[in-house]
C-alpha positions in Angstrom: -14.1 20.3 -18.0 -17.5 18.7 -17.8 -18.1 15.3 -19.7 -21.1 14.9 -21.6 -22.9 11.6 -22.3 -21.1 11.8 -25.9 -18.0 11.5 -24.2 -18.7 7.9 -22.9 -17.4 6.4 -26.2 -14.0 8.3 -25.7 -13.6 7.2 -22.3 -14.3 3.6 -23.3 -11.8 4.0 -26.3 -9.3 5.6 -23.9 -9.7 2.9 -21.2 -9.9 -0.3 -22.9 -8.3 0.3 -26.5 -4.6 0.3 -25.2 -4.8 -2.9 -23.8 -6.8 -4.6 -26.5 -4.2 -3.1 -29.3 -1.2 -3.9 -26.9 -2.7 -7.7 -27.1 -3.0 -7.7 -30.7 0.5 -6.3 -31.4 2.4 -8.5 -28.6 0.3 -11.7 -30.3 0.7 -10.8 -34.1 4.5 -10.3 -33.7 5.1 -12.9 -31.2 6.4 -10.8 -28.3 4.7 -12.3 -25.6 8.0 -13.9 -24.3 9.9 -10.9 -23.5 9.0 -10.5 -20.1 11.4 -8.7 -18.1 12.6 -6.3 -21.0 12.2 -3.0 -21.9 10.6 -4.0 -25.4 6.9 -4.3 -23.8 6.8 -1.2 -22.2 8.1 0.9 -24.9 5.5 -0.5 -27.2 2.7 -0.6 -24.7 3.6 3.6 -24.1 3.4 4.0 -27.6 0.2 2.6 -28.0 -1.4 4.4 -25.1 -0.2 7.6 -26.7 -1.8 6.9 -29.9 -5.1 5.6 -27.9 -5.1 8.8 -26.0 -5.1 10.7 -29.4 -7.8 8.2 -30.6 -10.0 9.0 -27.6 -9.2 12.9 -27.9 -10.4 12.6 -31.6 -13.6 10.5 -30.6 -15.3 13.8 -29.3 -15.2 15.3 -32.8 -16.7 12.0 -34.6 -20.3 12.6 -35.7 -20.8 9.4 -37.6 -20.6 7.3 -34.3 -23.1 4.4 -35.7 -20.8 4.0 -39.1 -17.9 4.1 -36.8 -18.8 1.4 -34.6 -20.2 -0.9 -37.2 -16.5 -0.5 -38.8 -14.9 -1.2 -35.7 -17.0 -4.1 -34.8 -16.2 -5.5 -38.5 -12.5 -4.6 -38.1 -12.4 -6.6 -34.6 -14.0 -9.7 -36.2 -11.9 -9.7 -39.1 -8.6 -9.5 -37.1 -10.3 -12.1 -34.8 -10.7 -14.2 -37.8 -7.1 -13.6 -39.3 -5.9 -14.8 -35.9 -8.0 -17.8 -35.7 -6.6 -18.8 -39.2 -2.9 -18.3 -38.1 -3.8 -20.6 -35.1 -5.3 -23.3 -37.2 -2.2 -22.8 -39.7 -4.7 -22.1 -42.7 -3.2 -18.5 -43.0 -1.7 -19.1 -46.3 -5.0 -19.6 -48.4 -6.5 -17.6 -50.5 -9.6 -17.0 -48.2 -7.2 -15.7 -45.4 -5.6 -13.4 -48.1 -8.9 -12.0 -48.7 -9.7 -11.6 -45.2 -6.5 -9.8 -44.7 -7.1 -7.5 -47.5 -10.7 -6.8 -46.1 -9.2 -6.1 -42.6 -6.9 -3.6 -44.3 -9.5 -1.9 -46.2 -12.2 -1.5 -43.4 -9.1 -0.3 -41.2 -8.5 2.3 -44.0 -12.2 3.2 -43.9 -12.0 3.7 -40.1 -9.3 6.3 -40.2 -11.1 7.9 -43.5 -14.1 8.5 -41.4 -12.3 9.8 -38.3 -10.3 12.3 -40.6 -13.5 13.4 -42.3 -15.2 13.9 -39.2 -12.3 15.9 -37.6 -11.8 18.1 -40.6 -15.8 18.9 -41.0 -16.6 19.2 -37.5 -13.2 20.7 -35.6 -10.9 22.1 -38.4 -13.5 23.7 -40.6 -15.3 25.9 -38.0 -12.2 26.9 -36.8 -11.0 28.1 -40.2 -14.3 29.7 -40.6 -14.1 31.7 -37.5 -10.9 32.8 -38.4 -11.6 34.0 -41.5 -14.7 35.8 -40.4 -12.5 37.8 -37.5 -10.0 38.5 -40.3 -12.8 39.7 -42.8 -14.4 41.9 -39.7 -10.7 43.4 -38.7 -10.1 45.0 -42.3 
């Protein structure tokens, strides 16, 4: 399989996303003190598999700019939430609003990815299958 320039985003996602997501999950759940237990490796493996699937789906992503903007916005909102937790002001209305914005941006990221995969990967496959069936009749 040959890599194209458009695959660079997927390579970056496959290389960096598991480590970043692992850190966010471990820090968010307070699991960093579990050295030597299988818990961290199980969670990291699960996140790596999900990241591999995300990297594969990046190949079908058409709206890369919008996805990038939403991803950066999501990272910034998560960083803001972590900062509010460290400052112990995460029970305020602003913190709740930031958590909701983060959730909505994450849902928008997923919706954009699903819409692109359906329109670029699944729909052409179904059209080719229907054309083969119609030609065979």
